[in-house]
C-alpha positions as CSV (number, residue, x, y, z in Angstrom):
1,M,0.0,0.0,0.0
2,S,1.9,3.1,-1.2
3,V,-0.8,5.6,-0.3
4,S,0.8,8.5,1.5
5,E,-0.1,12.0,2.6
6,D,2.1,13.4,-0.1
7,R,2.1,10.9,-2.9
8,T,5.1,12.3,-4.8
9,V,8.1,10.2,-5.3
10,A,11.1,10.8,-3.1
11,P,13.7,13.1,-4.7
12,A,16.3,10.3,-4.8
13,I,14.0,7.9,-6.7
14,A,13.1,8.3,-10.4
15,A,9.5,8.9,-11.2
16,S,7.5,5.7,-11.6
17,P,6.4,5.0,-15.2
18,I,3.0,3.8,-13.9
19,A,0.3,5.4,-11.6
20,D,0.0,4.3,-8.0
21,P,-2.1,1.1,-8.1
22,A,-2.9,1.2,-4.3
23,P,-6.2,3.2,-4.6
24,L,-7.5,0.7,-7.1
25,G,-6.5,-2.2,-4.9
26,L,-8.1,-0.6,-1.9
27,A,-11.3,0.2,-3.8
28,A,-11.6,-3.3,-5.1
29,F,-11.0,-4.7,-1.6
30,A,-13.5,-2.3,0.0
31,L,-16.4,-2.9,-2.4
32,T,-16.2,-6.7,-2.3
33,T,-15.8,-6.6,1.5
34,F,-18.8,-4.4,1.8
35,L,-21.0,-6.7,-0.3
36,L,-20.0,-9.8,1.7
37,S,-20.2,-8.0,5.0
38,A,-23.6,-6.7,4.2
39,A,-24.8,-10.3,3.7
40,N,-23.1,-11.4,7.0
41,A,-24.7,-8.5,8.8
42,H,-28.1,-9.6,7.5
43,W,-28.7,-6.4,5.6
44,M,-29.6,-8.4,2.5
45,N,-32.1,-10.8,4.3
46,G,-35.4,-10.8,2.5
47,N,-34.4,-8.3,-0.2
48,S,-31.7,-10.1,-2.2
49,T,-30.1,-13.5,-2.7
50,G,-27.2,-12.6,-0.4
51,D,-24.7,-13.7,-3.1
52,A,-24.1,-10.3,-4.7
53,W,-20.5,-10.5,-3.6
54,L,-19.6,-13.6,-5.6
55,G,-19.1,-12.1,-9.1
56,Y,-17.1,-9.3,-7.6
57,A,-14.9,-11.7,-5.7
58,F,-13.6,-12.8,-9.1
59,A,-13.8,-9.6,-11.2
60,Y,-13.0,-6.8,-8.8
61,G,-11.8,-7.9,-5.4
62,G,-10.0,-10.8,-7.0
63,L,-8.7,-9.8,-10.5
64,C,-8.4,-6.0,-10.1
65,Q,-6.7,-6.4,-6.7
66,L,-4.4,-9.0,-8.0
67,L,-3.4,-6.7,-10.9
68,A,-2.8,-3.9,-8.4
69,G,-0.5,-6.3,-6.5
70,M,1.4,-7.1,-9.7
71,W,1.8,-3.4,-10.5
72,E,3.1,-2.8,-6.9
73,F,5.8,-5.4,-7.8
74,R,6.7,-3.1,-10.7
75,N,6.9,-0.2,-8.3
76,R,9.2,-2.2,-6.0
77,N,6.7,-1.9,-3.2
78,V,7.0,-5.2,-1.4
79,F,4.3,-4.5,1.2
80,G,1.7,-3.4,-1.4
81,A,2.6,-6.2,-3.7
82,T,2.2,-8.8,-0.9
83,A,-1.0,-7.3,0.5
84,F,-2.9,-6.8,-2.7
85,S,-1.8,-10.1,-4.4
86,S,-2.7,-12.1,-1.3
87,Y,-6.1,-10.6,-0.8
88,G,-6.8,-10.8,-4.5
89,G,-6.1,-14.5,-4.2
90,F,-8.3,-14.6,-1.1
91,W,-11.3,-13.3,-3.0
92,I,-10.7,-15.6,-5.9
93,G,-10.1,-18.6,-3.6
94,L,-13.3,-17.8,-1.6
95,G,-15.3,-17.6,-4.8
96,L,-14.0,-20.9,-6.0
97,W,-14.7,-22.5,-2.6
98,F,-18.3,-21.2,-2.8
99,L,-18.8,-22.6,-6.3
100,L,-16.8,-25.9,-6.1
101,V,-17.3,-26.9,-2.4
102,A,-20.2,-25.1,-0.7
103,S,-22.6,-25.3,-3.7
104,R,-21.9,-29.1,-4.2
105,A,-22.2,-29.8,-0.4
106,R,-25.5,-28.1,0.1
107,P,-27.7,-30.8,-1.4
108,A,-26.2,-33.3,1.1
109,V,-25.3,-30.9,3.9
110,A,-27.6,-28.2,5.1
111,A,-26.2,-24.7,4.6
112,G,-24.9,-23.2,7.8
113,T,-24.0,-26.5,9.4
114,A,-20.6,-27.2,11.0
115,F,-19.1,-28.7,7.9
116,L,-19.3,-25.6,5.8
117,N,-18.9,-23.2,8.6
118,H,-15.7,-24.8,9.8
119,D,-14.3,-24.6,6.3
120,L,-14.8,-20.8,6.5
121,G,-13.4,-20.8,10.0
122,W,-10.1,-22.4,8.8
123,I,-9.8,-20.0,5.9
124,L,-10.3,-17.0,8.0
125,L,-8.0,-18.2,10.7
126,A,-5.2,-18.7,8.1
127,F,-5.7,-15.2,6.7
128,A,-5.9,-13.7,10.3
129,I,-2.4,-15.2,10.8
130,F,-1.1,-13.6,7.6
131,N,-2.9,-10.4,8.4
132,T,-1.2,-10.2,11.9
133,Y,2.3,-9.6,10.6
134,M,0.9,-7.3,7.8
135,L,-0.9,-5.3,10.5
136,L,2.5,-4.9,12.3
137,F,4.3,-3.7,9.2
138,S,1.4,-1.5,8.2
139,A,2.2,0.7,11.2
140,Q,5.2,1.8,9.2
141,V,3.1,3.0,6.3
142,N,0.5,5.5,7.7
143,A,-2.4,5.6,10.0
144,A,-5.0,5.1,7.3
145,V,-3.4,1.9,6.0
146,F,-2.9,0.7,9.6
147,G,-6.7,1.3,10.2
148,V,-7.5,-1.0,7.2
149,F,-5.4,-3.8,8.6
150,L,-6.6,-3.3,12.1
151,T,-10.3,-3.5,11.3
152,L,-9.6,-6.3,8.9
153,E,-7.9,-8.3,11.7
154,L,-10.9,-7.8,13.9
155,T,-13.2,-8.9,11.2
156,E,-11.3,-12.1,10.4
157,I,-11.0,-13.1,14.1
158,I,-14.6,-12.4,14.9
159,L,-15.8,-14.3,11.8
160,A,-13.5,-17.2,12.4
161,I,-14.8,-17.5,16.0
162,G,-18.4,-17.3,14.7
163,F,-17.9,-19.9,12.1
164,F,-16.1,-22.3,14.4
165,A,-18.8,-21.9,17.1
166,N,-21.6,-22.0,14.6
167,S,-22.8,-18.7,16.1
168,A,-25.0,-16.7,13.8
169,G,-24.9,-13.7,16.1
170,T,-21.1,-13.7,16.2
171,V,-21.0,-13.9,12.4
172,Q,-23.4,-11.0,12.2
173,L,-21.1,-9.0,14.5
174,G,-18.3,-9.8,12.2
175,G,-20.4,-8.5,9.3
176,Y,-20.8,-5.2,11.0
177,V,-17.1,-4.9,11.7
178,G,-16.5,-5.9,8.1
179,L,-18.6,-2.9,7.0
180,V,-16.4,-0.6,9.0
181,T,-13.4,-2.2,7.4
182,A,-14.8,-1.5,3.9
183,L,-15.5,2.1,4.8
184,V,-11.9,2.6,6.1
185,A,-10.5,1.0,3.0
186,W,-12.7,3.2,0.8
187,Y,-11.5,6.3,2.6
188,T,-7.9,5.2,2.2
189,S,-8.5,4.6,-1.5
190,A,-10.1,8.1,-1.9
191,A,-7.1,9.6,-0.1
192,G,-4.8,7.9,-2.6
193,V,-6.8,9.2,-5.5
194,S,-7.0,12.8,-4.2
195,N,-3.3,13.0,-3.2
196,G,-2.2,11.4,-6.4
197,L,-3.9,14.2,-8.3
198,A,-1.9,16.8,-6.4
199,G,-4.9,19.1,-6.6
200,R,-6.7,21.3,-4.0
201,I,-8.7,18.4,-2.5
202,R,-6.3,16.3,-0.3
203,L,-7.4,13.8,2.2
204,P,-5.1,13.1,5.2
205,V,-3.9,9.6,5.9
206,G,-1.8,10.4,9.0
207,K,1.8,9.7,9.8
208,P,3.3,6.2,10.3
209,L,2.7,4.9,13.8
210,L,6.2,3.4,13.8
211,A,8.9,5.5,12.3
């Protein structure tokens, strides 16, 4: 994540031949997280299928975020490359799990039972472990990026507990925290766009928590 309060390259570094991919990666992450979290929070109950997130897990949260990660490799930004590529893979993997595992299991195993829920619990636990060290390193980027990883860490832990415990209430709580995560990521994306334009509208992202 290379979003910074002053998104100009350091004087000692040559100008990058490509635009900062971080705002795109953050926007893709935010929208897909918002859709899935809205379903987990029961906002979609009775007014939609609850699966609006699925297509965007492949096309936006998955592909666009993965592309942002590849462009961060081009920018020699190891943190952004690792974060965006990993969470792009997360969304693609979650979409494939839903299509190849959950959908096939549902005729034989009722949706929401321990078998399917525990799959999600293990997935979220694994990504919570990954997110823990990314959270630590994000403190060296800026406050806004740290906020994304902090709220995401809470979301993953709460959802993992909810799925392992088969607790609909805990999963719903995780959905609400996920909505906050999406809003923080959208703000950080907007800050990257505004600061990248170097115009009059500039959104603050704060200083690194660890210098």
